[in-house]
C-alpha positions in Angstrom: -4.8 15.6 30.2 -5.6 11.9 29.2 -8.1 12.4 26.2 -7.1 11.1 22.9 -7.6 12.7 19.6 -10.4 11.1 17.8 -8.9 11.0 14.5 -5.9 9.4 15.0 -5.8 8.0 18.5 -2.8 10.3 19.9 -2.6 11.4 23.4 -3.8 15.2 23.3 -1.4 17.6 24.6 -0.8 21.5 24.8 3.2 21.8 25.1 5.0 20.5 22.2 3.6 21.7 18.7 5.8 19.4 16.4 4.7 16.5 18.3 1.8 14.0 17.8 -1.3 14.9 19.6 -0.8 18.8 20.1 -3.9 20.9 20.2 -3.9 24.9 21.2 -7.3 24.8 22.5 -8.8 23.0 25.8 -11.8 20.8 24.9 -10.8 19.9 21.0 -11.6 16.8 20.0 -8.8 16.8 17.2 -5.2 17.4 17.4 -4.0 20.1 15.4 -2.3 17.8 13.0 -5.7 16.2 12.3 -7.5 19.3 12.0 -5.2 20.6 9.4 -5.1 17.2 7.2 -8.9 17.1 7.7 -9.9 21.0 6.4 -6.6 22.0 4.5 -4.8 18.5 3.4 -1.9 19.9 5.2 0.3 17.8 6.4 2.3 19.5 9.4 4.6 16.5 9.9 5.3 13.2 8.4 5.1 9.8 10.8 5.4 7.3 8.3 8.7 6.1 9.8 8.0 6.8 13.4 5.8 3.9 13.9 7.6 0.4 14.8 5.6 -2.3 13.1 7.0 -4.8 15.0 5.3 -3.2 18.4 2.3 -3.1 16.7 2.3 -6.6 15.4 3.2 -7.9 19.1 0.3 -5.7 20.4 -2.2 -7.4 18.3 -1.2 -10.6 18.9 -1.5 -10.5 22.5 -5.1 -9.6 22.2 -8.0 -11.6 22.1 -9.8 -10.4 18.9 -10.9 -10.8 15.6 -8.7 -9.6 13.3 -9.8 -7.5 10.4 -6.9 -7.4 8.1 -7.0 -4.9 5.8 -4.8 -5.1 2.4 -4.5 -2.6 -0.5 -5.1 -5.1 -3.6 -3.5 -2.5 -6.0 -0.3 -2.8 -3.9 -0.8 -6.1 -2.4 2.7 -7.4 -2.1 3.9 -4.3 0.3 1.0 -6.0 2.7 2.7 -8.8 3.3 5.5 -8.4 5.6 7.9 -10.9 6.6 6.9 -13.1 9.6 3.3 -12.2 9.1 1.9 -15.4 9.6 4.0 -15.7 12.7 2.1 -13.0 14.0 -1.3 -14.3 12.9 -0.9 -17.7 13.8 -3.8 -19.1 15.9 -6.0 -16.1 15.0 -9.2 -15.5 13.7 -8.4 -13.2 10.6 -10.8 -11.8 7.9 -8.8 -10.2 4.9 -10.4 -6.8 3.9 -9.3 -6.1 0.2 -9.6 -2.4 -0.4 -9.2 -0.1 -3.3 -10.8 -2.6 -5.5 -11.8 0.5 -7.5 -8.0 1.1 -8.6 -7.9 -2.2 -10.8 -9.3 -2.4 -14.1 -13.1 -3.6 -14.2 -12.0 -6.4 -16.5 -10.6 -8.6 -13.1 -13.2 -10.5 -12.2 -14.2 -11.1 -8.6 -13.5 -15.0 -9.0 -10.1 -14.3 -10.0 -9.3 -11.7 -7.7 -9.8 -14.0 -4.9 -8.4 -16.9 -6.2 -5.1 -14.7 -6.4 -5.6 -13.5 -2.9 -6.0 -16.8 -1.3 -3.2 -18.6 -3.5 -0.8 -15.4 -2.0 -1.7 -16.1 1.0 -1.5 -20.1 0.8 2.1 -19.7 -0.5 3.5 -17.4 2.8 1.2 -20.2 5.3 -1.4 -17.5 6.1 -5.0 -19.2 7.0 -8.0 -16.8 7.3 -11.5 -17.2 8.0 -12.9 -15.3 4.9 -12.0 -12.2 2.3 -14.3 -9.2 1.5 -13.6 -7.0 -1.6 -14.4 -3.4 -1.2 -13.6 0.2 -2.6 -14.8 3.4 -3.5 -18.3 3.0 -5.5 -18.0 -0.8 -4.8 -21.4 -2.0 -3.9 -21.8 -4.4 -0.8 -18.4 -4.1 0.7 -19.0 -2.2 4.0 -22.1 -4.3 4.5 -19.9 -7.1 4.4 -17.6 -5.9 6.6 -20.2 -5.3 9.4 -21.3 -8.6 9.0 -17.7 -9.9 9.9 -17.6 -7.6 12.7 -20.8 -9.1 14.1 -19.4 -12.3 13.4 -16.9 -11.9 16.4 -19.6 -13.0 18.7 -19.0 -10.9 21.6 -15.1 -10.4 21.2 -13.2 -7.0 20.3 -12.3 -6.3 16.7 -8.8 -5.1 15.8 -8.5 -3.4 12.3 -4.7 -3.7 11.1 -2.7 -3.2 8.1 0.0 -1.5 6.0 0.1 2.5 6.0 -2.0 3.8 3.3 -4.2 0.5 2.9 -7.6 2.4 3.8 -8.3 1.5 7.2 -9.4 4.6 8.4 -11.4 5.3 5.4 -13.0 1.9 5.7 -14.2 2.6 9.1 -15.4 5.9 8.6 -17.8 4.2 6.3 -18.9 2.0 9.0 -20.0 4.7 11.2 -23.4 7.0 11.4 -21.1 9.8 11.7 -17.4 9.7 10.4 -14.7 10.8 12.8 -11.4 9.3 11.8 -8.8 11.1 9.9 -8.0 9.9 6.4 -5.4 11.0 4.1 -3.5 10.1 1.1 -0.5 10.3 3.3 1.1 7.1 5.1 1.2 7.1 8.8 -2.0 9.3 9.5 -3.4 7.0 12.6 -0.7 7.2 15.5 -2.2 4.9 18.2 -4.6 2.4 18.9 -7.8 4.0 18.8 -11.1 2.0 20.1 -14.4 2.9 18.3 -17.9 1.5 19.2 -19.5 0.2 15.8 -22.8 -1.4 16.6 -22.3 -2.3 19.8 -18.5 -3.9 19.4 -15.4 -2.2 20.3 -13.4 -2.0 17.0 -9.7 -0.7 17.4 -8.5 1.2 14.3 -4.5 0.6 14.5 -1.8 2.6 13.3 -0.4 1.6 9.7 2.6 -0.8 9.4 5.4 1.0 7.7 6.3 -0.9 4.3 10.2 -0.6 4.8 10.4 -2.3 1.2 8.3 0.1 -0.5 8.9 3.0 -2.7 6.4 5.2 -0.8 8.7 5.4 2.3 11.2 6.9 0.3 9.0 9.8 -1.9 8.8 13.4 -1.2 5.3 14.0 0.2 4.2 16.0 -3.0 5.0 13.4 -5.0 2.5 10.8 -3.5 -0.2 12.6 -5.8 2.0 11.3 -8.8 2.6 7.9 -7.7 -0.5 6.9 -5.7 -3.5 6.7 -8.4 -6.8 8.3 -7.4 -8.9 6.2 -9.9 -8.8 3.1 -12.0 -5.4 2.7 -13.6 -5.9 2.6 -17.4 -3.1 -0.5 -18.4 -0.6 0.8 -20.7 0.9 -2.0 -23.1 4.0 -2.5 -25.3 4.9 -5.1 -27.9 8.5 -6.0 -27.6 11.6 -7.4 -29.4 15.1 -7.7 -28.7 16.6 -5.8 -25.9 14.5 -2.9 -24.4 14.3 -0.9 -21.4 11.7 0.8 -19.3 12.1 3.7 -17.3 9.3 4.0 -14.5 9.3 8.1 -13.8 12.9 8.2 -12.1 12.0 5.7 -9.9 13.2 2.5 -11.5 14.2 1.1 -14.5 13.6 -2.2 -16.2 15.4 -3.8 -18.8 14.0 -6.8 -20.8 16.8 -8.7 -22.7 16.2 -11.4 -25.4 12.6 -10.5 -26.0 10.8 -12.6 -28.9 7.1 -11.6 -29.2 6.8 -10.1 -25.6 4.0 -8.3 -24.3 4.5 -5.7 -21.6 1.7 -4.0 -19.8 2.0 -1.5 -16.8 -0.6 -1.1 -14.4 0.5 2.3 -12.0 -0.8 5.6 -11.6 -1.5 7.2 -15.1 0.0 10.3 -13.7 3.4 8.7 -14.0 5.2 8.7 -17.0 6.9 5.5 -18.8 9.7 6.0 -21.1 10.7 3.0 -23.5 13.9 2.8 -25.1 16.8 0.3 -26.4 18.6 -1.3 -23.4 21.8 -0.1 -24.8 20.9 3.4 -24.6 19.3 3.3 -21.4 22.8 4.3 -19.6 23.1 7.4 -21.0 19.3 8.3 -20.8 19.7 7.6 -17.0 22.8 9.6 -16.4 21.6 12.7 -18.4 18.3 12.7 -17.4 17.8 11.5 -13.8 15.4 14.0 -11.8 14.7 15.9 -14.9 12.9 13.9 -17.8 12.8 11.0 -15.5 11.0 12.1 -12.3 9.6 11.9 -9.8 12.8 10.4 -7.9 13.1 8.9 -4.4 14.5 11.2 -2.1 18.3 10.8 -1.1 19.0 8.1 -3.0 21.2 9.1 -6.1 21.1 6.8 -9.2 24.7 5.8 -9.0 24.1 4.0 -5.9 21.3 2.1 -7.1 21.3 -2.0 -7.4 19.9 -4.4 -9.3 17.8 -7.2 -9.3 18.0 -10.2 -11.9 14.9 -12.1 -12.4 14.6 -15.6 -14.3 11.6 -15.5 -16.2 8.9 -17.7 -14.6 7.9 -19.1 -18.1 4.1 -18.2 -17.3 2.5 -14.9 -17.4 4.2 -12.9 -14.8 4.4 -9.8 -12.7 7.3 -7.6 -11.8 6.1 -5.8 -8.9 7.5 -2.3 -7.7 6.1 -2.1 -4.1 4.3 1.3 -3.6 4.1 1.9 -7.3 2.7 -0.8 -9.2 3.7 -3.7 -11.5 4.7 -4.6 -15.0 2.9 -8.1 -16.7 4.6 -9.6 -18.9 3.7 -12.5 -21.5 5.7 -14.2 -24.1 9.1 -15.4 -24.1 11.9 -13.2 -22.5 15.6 -14.6 -21.8 16.1 -11.7 -18.4 14.5 -9.4 -16.5 16.9 -6.9 -14.9 15.4 -4.4 -12.3 17.6 -1.5 -11.2 16.4 0.4 -8.0 17.0 1.9 -4.9 18.8 -0.7 -2.6 16.2 -0.6 -0.1 13.5 -1.6 -2.5 12.4 -5.3 -2.8 11.3 -6.2 -6.0 8.8 -8.8 -6.1 8.1 -11.6 -8.8 4.8 -13.3 -8.9 2.3 -15.1 -11.4 0.3 -12.5 -13.0 -2.9 -10.9 -11.0 -4.3 -10.4 -14.0 
């Protein structure tokens, strides 16, 4: 048996029910995992940690193909793996920014493009163009099709982080959607060739965001953390020493605030708790996992670490990869983020 699952690209097999590609039925075009995901939203087993991103990037680098690099605009920093510039050097790359619909409508297209190009320039990554798309965003799929046609006879490889929306994007380009898409990271399991308008387009496994909160959440908590519609910013006016609990996922202390505005951009199902910084230790010790939830799996609060950030002196974002970000303006003496050790807090000039 050498056929591949048309939903995830895994080789179909009949013998190992708890492994990729298993199907009990001869002649099936979908593995059982994809069938259950598609029809029942039932994740039989997770593959979000089972795919080596270095192997995927090396395989992509070896191909003579146009690269469509799909990035989640809402979780942009998680898309920027260390060494990405090395893997993309000398390649024709077009960035496809997905999930535009999750950002507030007040974010203009010109400002968004300036932000994306600016971050890529800081990382030494050169690209041929940018396409912005998302649910109910007009024009996106058509622009992606034009990019595919621009390949001029080359194959096209679609790459990006797990849960960036690669399979959803490709389904929108086909007359009959066939790829399995879900909210669970790690849906696509192997290189999956597709024929789109006469061009061979490869869907690829999502790269694992090793420094992202998504890697450490229980599957049932993804519904709370991953927004399904445009987020409504939640703002606070601050003075003195203040502390925020972002669910039970991280703690942000803002010390020495003078007329500071803090605005959170994250799922509106995720509860924010504000209080005095000198009372925060007691809050976390007493209510972690109860009032403060969801929490990262297997990472007790006592084992977390702190990252201290020096304010940039301009409007700035403190980014929690996989969760969202807090935008700050005004005078603040110090920003201290307490978080699981594997999470890498990002600090940037404001997106919005």
